[in-house]
N, CA and C of each residue as an Amber inpcrd file, in Angstrom:
protein
   300
 -28.8990000   7.6950000  -5.9350000 -28.1260000   6.5660000  -6.6050000
 -27.8520000   5.4950000  -5.5190000 -28.0430000   4.2670000  -5.8700000
 -27.8570000   3.0830000  -4.9420000 -26.3570000   2.7770000  -4.8130000
 -26.0950000   2.1460000  -3.7570000 -24.6990000   1.7470000  -3.4930000
 -24.0860000   0.8080000  -4.5970000 -24.9680000  -0.1340000  -5.0890000
 -24.5320000  -1.0100000  -6.1960000 -24.2660000  -0.2430000  -7.5120000
 -25.0510000   0.7640000  -7.6720000 -24.9530000   1.6530000  -8.9950000
 -23.5920000   2.2930000  -8.8400000 -23.3290000   2.9930000  -7.6580000
 -22.1590000   3.7020000  -7.4500000 -20.9010000   2.7860000  -7.6140000
 -21.0010000   1.5350000  -7.0670000 -19.8440000   0.6290000  -7.1860000
 -19.6350000   0.2790000  -8.7050000 -20.7290000  -0.0160000  -9.4050000
 -20.5340000  -0.3920000 -10.7700000 -19.9830000   0.7850000 -11.6590000
 -20.4750000   2.0360000 -11.3280000 -19.8390000   3.1740000 -12.0120000
 -18.3850000   3.4150000 -11.6910000 -18.0880000   3.2950000 -10.4230000
 -16.6610000   3.3730000  -9.9480000 -15.7940000   2.3820000 -10.6660000
 -16.2550000   1.1190000 -10.6900000 -15.5390000   0.0350000 -11.3640000
 -15.3140000   0.3680000 -12.8800000 -16.2900000   0.8890000 -13.4870000
 -16.1820000   1.1070000 -14.9290000 -15.2330000   2.3270000 -15.1740000
 -15.1910000   3.3320000 -14.2500000 -14.3820000   4.4860000 -14.5080000
 -12.9410000   4.2190000 -14.0600000 -12.7000000   3.5840000 -12.9120000
 -11.4320000   3.3750000 -12.4020000 -10.7010000   2.0150000 -12.6460000
 -11.6270000   1.0880000 -13.1610000 -11.1140000  -0.2460000 -13.4920000
 -10.7000000  -1.0220000 -12.2930000 -11.3450000  -0.7360000 -11.1070000
 -11.0830000  -1.5050000  -9.8110000 -12.2790000  -1.1370000  -8.9250000
 -12.4800000  -2.0280000  -7.9740000 -13.4890000  -1.8970000  -6.9250000
 -13.1070000  -0.6950000  -6.0760000 -14.1460000  -0.0070000  -5.4300000
 -13.7490000   1.0630000  -4.4490000 -12.8550000   0.5680000  -3.3450000
 -13.1820000  -0.5880000  -2.7630000 -12.3530000  -1.0470000  -1.6600000
 -10.9000000  -1.2580000  -2.1220000 -10.6490000  -1.7640000  -3.2570000
  -9.3040000  -2.1030000  -3.7840000  -8.5840000  -0.7070000  -4.0090000
  -9.3550000   0.2180000  -4.4980000  -8.7360000   1.5820000  -4.6720000
  -8.3110000   2.2070000  -3.3330000  -9.1630000   2.0900000  -2.3130000
  -8.8010000   2.6500000  -1.0450000  -7.5970000   1.9520000  -0.3580000
  -7.5720000   0.6130000  -0.4700000  -6.5070000  -0.0850000   0.0170000
  -5.1860000   0.2690000  -0.6260000  -5.1870000   0.4350000  -1.9500000
  -3.9770000   0.7660000  -2.7000000  -3.5440000   2.1260000  -2.1880000
  -4.3460000   3.0640000  -1.9620000  -3.9600000   4.4010000  -1.4770000
  -3.4270000   4.2920000  -0.0380000  -3.9880000   3.4930000   0.7580000
  -3.4000000   3.4230000   2.0650000  -2.0640000   2.7490000   2.1540000
  -1.8660000   1.7730000   1.2730000  -0.5660000   1.1120000   1.1260000
   0.5000000   2.0450000   0.5250000   0.0970000   2.9500000  -0.4190000
   0.9730000   3.8920000  -0.9190000   1.3540000   4.8420000   0.1160000
   0.4840000   5.3050000   0.9850000   0.8100000   6.1070000   2.0900000
   1.6940000   5.4070000   3.1630000   1.4000000   4.2100000   3.3530000
   2.2000000   3.4160000   4.3590000   3.6890000   3.3590000   3.8320000
   3.7950000   3.1690000   2.4580000   5.2110000   3.0830000   1.9330000
   5.9180000   4.4400000   2.1600000   5.2100000   5.5400000   1.8990000
   5.9200000   6.8210000   2.0410000   6.2910000   7.0270000   3.4760000
   5.4200000   6.7210000   4.4520000   5.6740000   6.9360000   5.8250000
   6.9050000   5.9960000   6.3530000   6.8620000   4.7530000   5.7730000
   8.0170000   3.8640000   6.1420000   9.3310000   4.4190000   5.6120000
   9.3000000   4.9630000   4.3920000  10.4730000   5.6650000   3.8380000
  11.0600000   6.7820000   4.7190000  10.0340000   7.4270000   5.4240000
  10.4430000   8.5140000   6.3800000  10.9320000   7.9700000   7.6960000
  10.8150000   6.7080000   7.9010000  11.5230000   6.0670000   9.0820000
  10.4490000   5.7570000  10.2040000   9.1650000   5.9800000   9.9520000
   8.1640000   5.7610000  10.9420000   8.0960000   4.2210000  11.2370000
   7.7280000   3.8100000  12.3250000   7.5990000   2.3740000  12.6930000
   6.3400000   1.7600000  12.0680000   6.4020000   0.5200000  11.7170000
   5.2400000  -0.1840000  11.0400000   4.0560000  -0.2000000  11.9620000
   4.2530000  -0.3140000  13.2360000   3.0320000  -0.3440000  14.1250000
   2.3080000   1.0360000  14.1650000   3.1120000   2.1680000  14.1780000
   2.5070000   3.5090000  14.1740000   1.7380000   3.7540000  12.8370000
   2.4040000   3.3350000  11.7130000   1.8250000   3.4770000  10.3940000
   0.5390000   2.7620000  10.3220000   0.4810000   1.5430000  10.7400000
  -0.6900000   0.6430000  10.7180000  -1.8810000   1.3400000  11.4140000
  -1.5450000   1.7690000  12.5900000  -2.6430000   2.3180000  13.4610000
  -3.0970000   3.6340000  12.9050000  -2.2290000   4.5400000  12.3940000
  -2.6350000   5.7850000  11.8490000  -3.3450000   5.7080000  10.4980000
  -3.0970000   4.6690000   9.7620000  -3.8480000   4.5290000   8.4750000
  -5.0730000   3.6400000   8.5990000  -5.4170000   3.2770000   9.8240000
  -6.7890000   2.5830000   9.9010000  -6.7500000   1.0960000   9.8330000
  -5.5790000   0.4730000   9.7110000  -5.5190000  -1.0190000   9.7800000
  -5.9130000  -1.5100000  11.1210000  -6.4710000  -2.6610000  11.2560000
  -6.9300000  -3.2450000  12.5360000  -5.6960000  -3.3000000  13.4640000
  -4.5520000  -3.8170000  12.9300000  -3.3060000  -3.9300000  13.6980000
  -2.2120000  -4.0880000  12.7170000  -0.9840000  -4.1590000  13.3070000
   0.1580000  -4.1560000  12.3880000   0.2380000  -5.4740000  11.5200000
  -0.2540000  -6.5400000  12.0420000  -0.2180000  -7.7520000  11.2270000
  -1.2170000  -7.7250000  10.0070000  -2.2460000  -7.0070000  10.1620000
  -3.1650000  -6.8410000   8.9940000  -2.4920000  -6.0300000   7.9660000
  -1.8120000  -4.9140000   8.3170000  -1.1080000  -4.1380000   7.2950000
   0.0440000  -4.9100000   6.7250000   0.7080000  -5.6860000   7.5090000
   1.8010000  -6.4910000   7.0020000   1.2830000  -7.4410000   5.8860000
   0.2300000  -8.1360000   6.1560000  -0.3430000  -9.1030000   5.1690000
  -0.7050000  -8.3410000   3.8270000  -1.4030000  -7.2040000   3.9100000
  -1.8220000  -6.4440000   2.7690000  -0.5840000  -5.9110000   2.0650000
   0.3400000  -5.3430000   2.8010000   1.5350000  -4.8010000   2.2170000
   2.2790000  -5.8260000   1.4980000   2.4530000  -7.0340000   1.9990000
   3.1990000  -8.0820000   1.3980000   2.4970000  -8.6220000   0.1230000
   1.1860000  -8.6840000   0.2200000   0.3990000  -9.0360000  -0.9220000
   0.5410000  -8.1740000  -2.0850000   0.5670000  -6.8470000  -1.8320000
   0.6340000  -5.8710000  -2.9830000   2.1730000  -5.6280000  -3.3590000
   3.0430000  -5.5370000  -2.4310000   4.3880000  -5.2300000  -2.7370000
   5.4550000  -6.3850000  -2.7900000   5.0780000  -7.5370000  -2.2640000
   5.9060000  -8.7360000  -2.2980000   6.8800000  -8.7390000  -1.2000000
   6.7700000  -7.8560000  -0.1730000   7.7870000  -7.9440000   0.9000000
   7.0710000  -7.3050000   2.0840000   7.6130000  -7.4910000   3.3210000
   6.9970000  -6.9150000   4.6090000   7.3920000  -5.5240000   4.6270000
   6.6300000  -4.7520000   5.5000000   6.9710000  -3.3720000   5.7250000
   8.3950000  -3.1870000   6.3090000   8.8140000  -4.1220000   7.3050000
  10.1160000  -4.0230000   7.8220000  11.2010000  -4.2660000   6.8150000
  11.0560000  -5.2400000   5.9110000  11.9940000  -5.4360000   4.8270000
  12.0430000  -4.2150000   3.9030000  10.9370000  -3.6440000   3.6460000
  10.8800000  -2.3980000   2.8060000  11.6850000  -1.2960000   3.4780000
  11.3490000  -1.0980000   4.8060000  11.9660000   0.0990000   5.5250000
  13.5480000  -0.1580000   5.6080000  13.9600000  -1.4130000   5.9540000
  15.3930000  -1.6040000   5.9390000  16.0850000  -1.4980000   4.6370000
  15.4380000  -1.8490000   3.5460000  15.9730000  -1.6440000   2.2510000
  16.0650000  -0.1950000   1.9670000  15.1090000   0.6350000   2.3230000
  15.0850000   1.9780000   2.1520000  16.2330000   2.7060000   2.9220000
  16.3550000   2.2290000   4.2030000  17.3430000   2.8830000   5.1690000
  18.7270000   2.5190000   4.5440000  18.9620000   1.2980000   4.1750000
  20.2890000   0.9010000   3.5930000  20.6500000   1.7160000   2.3630000
  19.5990000   2.0190000   1.4600000  19.8380000   2.7840000   0.2980000
  20.1400000   4.1280000   0.6220000  19.4010000   4.7300000   1.6120000
  19.6800000   6.1130000   2.0110000  21.0980000   6.2790000   2.6230000
  21.5120000   5.3420000   3.3410000  22.8830000   5.3630000   3.9630000
  23.9760000   5.3000000   2.8450000  23.7000000   4.4590000   1.8830000
  24.6080000   4.3650000   0.7580000  24.6360000   5.4870000  -0.1700000
  23.5150000   6.0260000  -0.4910000  23.4480000   7.0630000  -1.5410000
  23.5030000   8.4710000  -0.7950000  23.1420000   8.4630000   0.4700000
  23.0350000   9.8710000   1.1170000  21.7390000  10.5930000   0.7060000
  20.8930000  10.0010000   0.0410000  19.6430000  10.5980000  -0.3490000
  18.6180000   9.4980000  -0.3480000  17.3100000   9.9300000  -0.2270000
  16.1980000   9.0440000  -0.2810000  16.1340000   8.2190000  -1.5070000
  15.7610000   7.0270000  -1.4790000  15.6950000   6.1760000  -2.5920000
  14.4680000   6.5860000  -3.3590000  14.5280000   6.6790000  -4.7200000
  13.4640000   7.1850000  -5.5600000  12.5540000   6.0060000  -5.9180000
  13.1090000   4.9260000  -6.2040000  12.3170000   3.7800000  -6.6720000
  12.3750000   2.7120000  -5.5580000  11.4290000   2.5940000  -4.5730000
  11.5970000   1.6830000  -3.5430000  11.3130000   0.1610000  -3.9470000
  11.0430000  -0.0700000  -5.1700000  10.8890000  -1.4640000  -5.6390000
   9.5560000  -1.6340000  -6.3850000   9.3120000  -2.8220000  -6.8130000
   8.1090000  -3.0560000  -7.6560000   6.8870000  -2.8210000  -6.8140000
   5.9280000  -2.1430000  -7.5200000   4.6790000  -1.9360000  -6.9310000
   3.5910000  -2.5200000  -7.7420000   2.8960000  -3.5220000  -7.2110000
   1.8200000  -4.1810000  -7.9980000   0.4700000  -3.6680000  -7.4360000
  -0.3350000  -3.3950000  -8.3580000  -1.7060000  -3.0080000  -7.9070000
  -2.5310000  -4.0020000  -7.2520000  -3.4880000  -3.5950000  -6.4930000
  -4.2630000  -4.5780000  -5.7500000  -4.8290000  -5.5430000  -6.6960000
  -4.8560000  -6.8620000  -6.4530000  -5.3680000  -7.8550000  -7.4310000
  -6.8490000  -7.4830000  -7.8700000  -7.0760000  -7.6100000  -9.1550000
  -8.4810000  -7.3250000  -9.5830000  -9.0670000  -8.5630000  -9.9810000
 -10.4150000  -8.6190000  -9.8250000 -11.1620000  -9.8100000 -10.2290000
 -11.2910000  -9.7380000 -11.7010000 -11.2560000 -10.9140000 -12.2670000
 -11.4400000 -11.0950000 -13.7830000 -12.8260000 -10.6940000 -14.0780000
 -12.9490000 -10.0270000 -15.1600000 -14.2800000  -9.6710000 -15.6420000
 -14.9030000 -10.8850000 -16.4010000 -16.2330000 -11.0650000 -16.2030000
 -16.8310000 -12.1540000 -16.8520000 -17.7060000 -11.7240000 -17.9920000
């Protein structure tokens, strides 16, 4: 099977490109680790982003706020509630290209 055939089948099955799917999984994991209190720099490097600013750009594009804003909001909620926040905010899927 060729790469282009695999990409077309993946797109048809998951309704998104393979790269978009991988990025969304990495950001979901970044969000989880930030909720646990890990630093944005550590999370970025461990999840394979080129650097922290790269992860910050992608994170903000998908979630509408920076990793530090997200972590601070999560920490504030945890202090107020005494428990981890269940809904850390709106989660938007990676932007999909319009089908032609």
